[in-house]
N, C-alpha and C positions, 0 to 999 in steps of 0.2 A: 487243656495245652494250649492254644492260641494268646490266651490273655499274657500267663505268665514270661512265657517267650520273647512277646512282644518287647514287654518292660524290659526284659533283660537285655534285648537284642538295641533299645532303643536308645536308653541309660548308657550301657555298651560305651555306643559310637556316640553320645554328647558329652563324655568324661572323656573320650579318647583324642575327639577334637580339641575339647579343651587347654588339656595336656600339650598337643603339639600347637596349639597356640601360642600356649605360655614358653614352652621348650624355645620359638620363634624367637618371640621376644629377646629372652636371655642369650640366643645364640648369637645376634647380631650382636651383644656387648661381646661377647666372650670370645666371636668368632674376628672379634676386631683387637688382632694386639697390635699395641703403639708401634714398635718398629716395625711391625710390618707395613702397617700404613700411611708409616713413615716411608717407605722405600717405596712402595706403590703409587705414592704421589707424585715423584719424582722420574717412575716412567717415561718410557716413550712407547708407543705401540707397538715397534719391533722388540724392545726386549719383553715385551708382556707377551707376544705369540711365541718370542722364543722361548719362556719359559712354562710357554704347554707343550711342546716337540721335545719329543725322546727318542734318540736312534742309539741303534747297537754300536756295540763295539769295534767290530772292522772297518766303521766308517773312518775312524779316526786313527785309524794301526797303520802302521806299513804294510802296503800290499799292493798285487797287482790291481787290485780290483775293491769296492765299497764290500764283496761278499766273503772276502778270504784276507788274511792276512799272512805277512812272511813269519816264519820260525827262526829264532828268538823271538816272541812278542815286542813289538817297541811300537813307542805313539808315532804319530807322522805330525810332526808340529807343525804345520803348513796347512794339514786340514784338523788339527786342534783349535789353529788359529782362526780358522773358515767357521766351524762351529761353534764352535765357546763363544768366540770374541767377534765376529761377524754378523750372527747370525742369533747369538743370544741362548747356544741350547741349554735347556732347563734341566735334563736329565738323561743318563747313559746306564743300558741294560745290558744284560749278558753276557755270555764270555766272547773269544775271537777263537777262530777254526774249531766251535762246538766242542772243546776241550779245558779240561782240569787245569787248576794254576798252583803254585805254591802260595802260600799265606804272604810270602816278600813280596814276588812278582803281582799280587794284587794289593800289597800296600804301598807298592812301589807305581802302580798305574792311577791309582785314584789320586796319590798326592799330586801326581804332574797334571792331572785335570786338574786340581783343585787349586795348584797355584797357577795354571795359566788365566784362571779367572781374578784371580789375587791379584796378578801383576799385570794383566792386560785390559781387566774391564774396569769402566767406570763405578758402578754400584757393588761388584763383587757380589753377586749373588752366588751362593755355592750352587754346585749341580748335585742332585741327590740321585745316587746310583742302585740299579735294582738288580734284583737276581732270583730266578727261579730256583730256592734252597727250598723244596717239599719234605724231604725226610733225612734232612740232615745240609748241610754246605755243601751241596751240587757238586758246584765246579772249582770248590779247592783241595787239593791236595794231603792228603793225610786225617781231612775230615771225619768226625766221626759220622756213619751211615746207620739210619735207625729203620726199621719196617717201615711202610708207605702205607697211608693214611688208612687202606681198607685193614691191613693185617692189626695196624693201631685202633681200630676200633675194635678187633675179634677180641683184644686184651679187655675190655670195657673195662679198664682201668686209670679214671679221672686224671689220679697223679702221675702213673705213669707217662701217660700223652702230656700231660704239663712240662714235665722236668725234661720230656726230650725236646720239645719246644723251646725251653728255656736254655739247653747247652744248644742248641740248633741258633738260635740266638745269637751267643755266646761266641760262638765260632765264623757266622757271617758276619757280625760284626768285627772280629779279628782282621778277618779278610777288610776291614776297611769299608764294607758295603752297609748302610742300614737299612733296606727297604726289601723287606722278601715279599712276593709274588705268591703269595700261601696266607691261608688252608683255603683248600677246596673243599667249599659247601655245600656243591651240588648234589642232589640226591644219585647215592646208586642203586637206583629202581631198575634200570634195563642193561643186562650183563652183556648184550652185542655191543654196549657204546665203549669204544676203545679207552675212555678216560675213566671207566668203570673204578678201577684200584687206586686212581686218587682218590678219590671219596669217601667217607666216612661211615657208607652202609646207605640201605636203605630206608632207614627209620628217622622222621624226622627230628625226633626228641633225641636219638641217640646222637647223629649229627647237628646239634645244637649246641648240646653240652660238649660233645668233645671239641667242638670247635670254640665254646668258650674255654675250655682249656689251652687250647693253642694259642688263642689271639693274648691270655694273660700271660702264657708264657714267653712269648714274643718280648710282649710289650712292654712289661712288669710294673711298677709303679710310676715310673721316671724314662718318657721314651729319650731323652739326652744323655741316659746312662749307657757308658763302653758297651754294654752289655747284654744293650736293648735293640730290638728292629721293629720300624712299623710294618704291621700285618696286611695285607693285602685277598680281601675275601674273593674267590672265581666261583663260580662266571655269574653275575649277576642279570639275569635271571632265569631259570627253567631251561638250563644250555641240556641239561643229562639226559632228556626222552626223546630226540628228534624220531619222528615216525619209521623211518628207516634202518633206525640203530648206529648210521654212519654219521661222523665227526661234522659239525658245522653244516648240518641239513635240517631243515623246516623240524618243528616241533607243532602242536597241535594241543593247548592248554585253557581248560576254562579258567572263568577268574576264582571259580572257588576251590579249584585243584593247585592255582600258583600261590592262593593264601595259606591254606591248608597241608600241602604239601613242602611247595618249595621255598618258601618267603620266611618260615618260624627260624631257621638256621640262621641268617641273615640278620633278621631282626633281633636275634640274640645277641649276635657279637657285636653289631652298631651300638646294642645300649651299652655293651661293654666297652666303647669306644675305641675301637679296629680305625686306623690310622688312613687307609684308603678302599678301595673296591674296585676291581679288572670288568669287564663284562661281557657279557655272554657271548661270542662269536656268530650264532646263529638266528634262526628266525621266527617268531611265533606269531601263530594267525596271521601268517602271509607279511611280520611290521619284521624285518631285522633289527635287532636289540639297540645297536647301536645308532640307532634312529629314531627308536622309539621315547618320546617326549614323555607319554603317560608313564611309563616307566621309569627313565631315570633321574628325571624332574619329580612330578606329580606322585609318585610313589615313593621313591628312594629317598630326594631330597626335600622335599613338603613333607607327606603322609609317617615316613620312618625318620625324620629331621636328621640325616644323616649330615655331619658337618668335612666330611673330610674330602681326601682326592679322588673323584671317576676317574681309570686309565682306560683305554682301550687296548685289547688284545693287539697281535699284530697284524697290521697292516691293515685291520678292519675300518679304520676310514675309507680307505681304498676300496676295499670291496665291496662298499654301496655301490659306487660304480660299475669296478669290474667284472664283480663277480655275482653281485645279488640284484642289478641293473634297476634300483630301487635311484639313482642320480643321475643323472644323463651328462654328469661331467665330474670331473676331478673335484673343480672346485663346488659344484652342487655338492659333491658328499660332504666335501669338510662344513661346508654350509649346514645340512642336514642332521649331521652330529652333534658339532659344536649345542645348537640350537637344541638339540634332545635333550644335552645336561652333560658331555664330554668336558672334563676339564685338560685333559693330557693326552695326545696322539703320538701310541707307540706307534712311529711314523713306517718302518725303524731305517729307511734307507734313504729318499729323497726327500729331505727335511727343507730344499730351498720349495720346492713346490706348493707340502703345505703353508711354510710360513707364508711366502709370496701370498697364497692365494687366499691365506685367512686375514691378512692386512688389507687386501684389496676388498672381501666380503667387508670388514669395517670400517674402510673409506665409504663404501659404495651404501652403506647402512642395512646392510642386510643379517650382519651381526651386531647387536648392540656392545657398545663399550661396557655397558654393565655387567652382559653376559659374562665379556672377557676379565675383568676386574673379579666377579665371582670367581670363576675359574684360577685365575693368578692367587687372589688370596688365600685357596685352598690348598694351593702348590707349596707357596712359600710359609705358611701355617706350620704345613705335615715339616716343612727344612728347619723351621726356628723349634719346633717344638724336639727335634731328634737333634738339635743343637747344631746344626750344620755352621750356622754364622760362625761359630766360634771353634771350625774346624782345628785342629792341631795333629800335629805329624804323627802317625800311629806306629808304636813300636811293641814288637814279637814277644819285647820279656816283659809287657803288661797281659799276654794269654797265656801264661804258663800252663794250664790244664785245656790246652787246644789238644784234640785227640789224645785225651789222657787216658790210661788205665779205670778210672774215675769213669770217665762219659764212656766209656765203651762197658761198664758194667750193667749201666744204664740201657744201653742197646741190647744187651746180652738177655737181660730182665724183661726188654721187650717183647722179643723174640719168643722167649721161653713163654709167654703167658698170651701171645698171639695166638702158634699154632695150634689149631681144634682138629682135637681125635673126632672122627666122625661114623668107624665102625669098628668093631672090635669085638669079632665071635671069635667063641673058647677062648676068651682073653689070651689071644696069640701074643699078646704088648700086657708088659713091656719082656722084653726079650732079655734070657739069662746072659751074662758075659760069658766068652768062650763059646756062643753059637758061631754056626759055620755060614758066612751070610754070602749072599750075591748080591752085587748092585748094579741096576739097569736102568735101562729110558738115556732119554737125550737130557734130562734135568739135574743125571746125578752128579757131572763134577764141571760145574758152569757159576762163579760167580754172577756174571750178567744175567741168567735166570733168577737168582735169587734175589736180586735185588731190583731188577726191571730198570724202564725208563727214566728221566731226568738222576743219571747217578753217573757223573764223571762225565757224562756226555746227553744231549737230548734223549737219545732211542735209548742209552743203557750199552752201546755196542763198546763202550771201553774200559765196560767195571772187569772185565779178566785183567785188562792190563795193569790198572791201581788198586787194583783189589786182590794181586796176586797174593797177601801174606796172610790172607783172612783161609778159610776153610772150606769146600764145598761139599756138597752132602757127602762124596765119595770119600774127600779126606777127615771130616770126622768122625765118619764110621770107622773107618781106619784107624786114627786115634783112640776109638772108647771100645774095639773090640779086639786091637792087635790086625796089623797089616798083613799076617800069615793067616786071619781068620776072615777076609774080606777076598770076593773075588770082582773085580771088574771086568763086564763084558756090556758097551753101550746098547747094541743092539737095533737102535734106530737114532741118529745123529740130524742137527739142525744142518742145514745148508746156509754155511755163514755169509755166501757171498752173492743168495739172495735174499727173497724177503722175511720176514723174519718168522710168517709161519708153515715157510718150507722146510722140511724134513727129508728123509732119507732112510730107507732100509737098508741098515750096514750088517750083521750078522746076527741077526734074529734066531737061526740054529743054534748057533755057536750058544747062544742067552741060554736056551732050550735045555744043552747040552749039560751047563755049567747050573744049572738050578737043580738037577739031577741030583747034584751033588754035595747041594747047599739044606741049610735046614731053614732058612727063610731065606725069600726073595724079597730085595729093597726096591720096588719100581719104581723110579721117580720119572714121571711126565707130567706134563703142562705146557709151557708157552716161553717161547721165547720174547726178550723186552720188545717194548715197544711205547710208543705213545700218540696219541692226538689222531691225524688219519693216517699214516703209515699202520697206526693197527686197527683200520676197519677190516669187516671178515664179511662174509659170506657165509658161514655154514659155522656154528658155536658149537658143533661136534668135536671132538679131538679128532686129529688128523689120522686118516686111515691107518697109515704106518704106526703110529701110535698105538690103536683099538688093535691092530694084530698083533704088535710086542702085547699088549696086556693079557689077549686071549691066550696064545703061547703060553705066558706063563703060568696062567691057571690051568693048563691042560697038563703041567708038569704033574699036578699032585703035592707038590712042596706050598706049603704056606706060604702067602704074596700079601705083602703091607704094597698098598698103594699110596704113595705120597704124591700131592697133587701141588705144584710149585706155580701157580698160575695166577693173574692180576684180576681175571672174571671168570666165575664159575663156568667150566667148560662141559658140555653134555658129556655124561660116564655112561648111562642107563645102560647100553650094550656088551656091560661087563662088570658093572659096581656089584652085580650079587654074587659074583664068582669070585672077589676078592675079600681074605680073612680078616684084614683093618683099613681102614681109610684114614689117610693123616693132610689137611691141608694147611701146607705153611704161607701160603698167601707170598707175598712179596716181603721177607721178613729180615732183609737187609744183611748185611755182611756177619752179623752172628748166625743167621738162619742154620746153618749147616752143624753149628756147633749145639746149638738149641734144640734141633731136631735130633741128634745121636742121643742127648742127654734125656729126651721123653722118652725114646724108642728103647733107652736102658732098663728106663724107671727112676735115675736120680730127679727125675724133673716129674714133676704129678701135672699131666694137661692140664689146663681151665679156659682154652680159647672158647667163644663161642662164635658163629656164625652172624654177621651183620648186614646179610642177606640171605633171603631164600633160593636156596642150591635147586634149579631147576630139571625137573627130569627130562622133560622133551624141549628141543627148540621151537615149538608152536605152544610151550605153555609156560611163558615169563610173565608169571603173575607173583607180584607182589605177596608180602604175608598180610597186609591193612587191605586185601582186597573187598570187595560186595559180595554180599550173599549169594547172589544169581551167581558165581564165579564158581561157586561149591557144587551148583547143581548137576549132576549125573544122569537127570534122564529128564525127559517133558513129560505129562500130563499122557496116559494111554501110549507111551513108547517104552521099547526099549532102551537098557543101558547105552548108549551111543557116545563112548569114551571122552562125556565132558568131564566137570569137578578139576577141581585143586589138587596134584600128586607133584609134589614138590618131591624131588632125590633127597635134601633135609632141609628142614624147616627154621626162619628165621630165630636167631637164640640158641638154634641147639649145636649141642657140644657134651662129648662125654669127660668122664674123670679116671682115674684109677681107681679111686674110690666111690660111695655112694653117701647120695645125702635124699633126706626127707623131712618133707614139710608138713607142719600140722600147727593148729590154734589160730587162723586167721581171723583176726578182729578188726571190725571197724567200730570207730566211735561212735557214729552216728548213722543207723538203718531209713532215716529220713532225714534229710538236710531243705534247705534253703538257699539261695543264689549267695548270701553272705558267708555262709561254713565253711570251715577250712575240714577237710577230711582226713581223721589219722587212719593211718591202714597199719599193722603190724601182725608179723608171722614169725613161728621158730622155726630156724631150720637144724637140721641134726646129722653131724658125721657119722653116720652106718657103717663104716668098711674102716678097713684096719691101717689106713694110709691119712694122713695130714692132704688138706686140698683145700684148692680155692674153689668157690660157687660164686656166680652172678646170679642173684635173687633179682627175676623181671616180674615188676607188677604190670598187669594190662588191664584194661575197662575194653567194657562193650556197649554201643548203644543199642537197648533191645529194642525201640522206635525211631526215628526220625524222621521229620520231615522232608527231608534229602535221604537218600537210601545210605545207612552208616556203612561205617567199617565192620567188619567182624570180631575187629580187635585193634586196640593200638597199645605202643607200648608208652605207659605214663612215667615211670620212674624204674631205677636199677642202682644195686647196691653190689660192689665186690667184694666177698668177706673169706678170710679163712679160717678153717677148722680143725682142731686135731681130732683124730680119732674116738669116739667117743663126745664128743664136744657138742652143746647146743647154743645158740645165739638167738634171741631175739632181734629182727628186723625191721625197725618203726619206718615209714614215709607219710610226709603231709602233702596231700592234692587241695587245693582250690576247685570249687564249684567250678570255675572257667577252665581250668582242664578238662571237663566234659563239653566243650563247648565245641562247635566246629563253626568253618568258614560256608557262609550261603553265597549265593548265588551273585551276591554284589562284593564279595570279600569281609563281608562284617560276622563277626564271630555273634553265634547263633547258642544260646544256651535255652535247651527245651525239658519242661517239667517233662515225668515218666521215670522210668525204671534204668538201669543199671547195673551191670555184671563188673565187679573187681575178682579180677584173677592172679595170682600168685601159683607157678606149678600148677597140680589137680585142687588146688584151694578155692574155693570160690563164694561169694555171699552177692545178693541183691540189694543193691542201695537204691532209694528213690526221692527224687528232688521233686518236693511238694513247694504248691503255693499259701 
């Protein structure tokens, strides 16, 4: 084994370094855009530092402070002049007062900022406006809201994900905003983390594939097109696995883990040409990432050859001093971050302190002019590629498809393909038309819970106001089954005046009485909306009030369909066995209620698959790609002590109203060399009576390795549709390096030996030989 794996490893590293070297020589030509270089040559230090500065909109809007603005929103001419003209600020982000605006207001605001630049600055360098539009144009009224990323991943449908991204780009650019802080490519491998639902799930390959679709959907073939926006990968790197599970707290990640699990999706998106990257707000192995030269310069800019813009997250340079205590002063924090590789600081308020501090650092020789010019070049290059130097007045008439029925059809289809059927005992679903239905639970009548955070406002609390014309779960079921056949008793309600997780018992006994008169209970449990630090929790179980309601419904003897409307998998093992059916809606957007109703009735056959492992216990948060030791249920000479891998539902799992059979797994080479491609095919047959969509998933297992191998890894997938009785041959191609892994130095290592290739219950063993 040793000889071959050493050869493959060395060749891989040498080839990679040669590619990096060539790419760097090329990038020095490609990145030096003549028009940009001409501008840089004319810029003063103050103008360059201003370009590296980003402020939030409230800072330049009329209001009593920089933290809030008057309504209706208007820019403050004096504050615009101070920031844009006097301090040469290069970027603005966010909305004002945490509130969505009309497309007309956005066009007015952005045009006024750009006019201030044109009319009052020497070099007329346009401002780049950025926004968090993570599942649609978050802060634009009337925009199309799609399922959140975790739900889009559950569709396992590349084409739908790309189409949603294209529409999002169209509607964000219609708002005169060219820069979108999306997608999130962090792994969703710890459900305690409050940004779990912003991810594409726990698998590196699934995240990589979906991230690629989003970048291509956002950026298109030409960033300067008025239907394209620059993407921004979040959050480089290793943000999603803090030891505590709480947002922005320390993580411990080995180099092997960093390269094997966390890096692939970012690497893939960089290869697709993503325009920008936002940095992890946390700490890895004791070093805040915003001050980590090894990650931001050596890995990102040198090893990966990233040519785009690196921007901080909110206030994170200041946090090096005020929170993380690795800088001795605000000025020291600026030096640390800029020298680490940060190009733009999301300040977002006190821009004077940042600008003055960075200017002093350059004058004192503590930050080089070369580093400043590199940052400014990256910023201006992105502005140039977006066509901002030729900014023209926007026109609503140029965006006639904004919020259109055509776009909303894609959002509805995305929700249909995301929603995942997890249990269906005795085929209780689909429900017959005319059934008497009781709808209960705190998530039954809320658009806020269907959408989650980053929906019309940061925490999503304004969704019920802005999305009132769409159907909640209750309203969609009433529409599907007739209002006369649907009874609603909430049982438990969220305390809207308190923290997002607080709920209260309202009328559980009334719900019990209503259940006795119903043919079926639709029990809608889950979470209220949240994101980031406000979403930190101490207990992954559903609240005691929701558990109480679930057990009360189960005790009635009426069949219960549990609908989970949640951003992360909350523990349901206390009552899951008592539920007749379980459906996961995730956060599927404005059409989640309609899609769910159509699935309940059978008008739509569910096809979603879990993009994460649904845990059974709060102390068993193990992803599907765990080690063999994590499956051990007993020790030598000891009784079963409760170990092992016991998920509530496994990664990739999801039921259909039809059935599928797999056969004839064929591999073109049972023995292969490091240069070979491996072709794998399997036949899938719809053996049921309904048309349905199935996700064909190919996994590999390294049976023995020099580092403890994962039990299995997803390598390929394809979503197909089959009519009753129809069969289809599905083929995949693997390279030998798909079976490699990252060693302790982060190098890709391919070892000779045996590998299992598995699709469903079909399996074949192949061997890498010398």
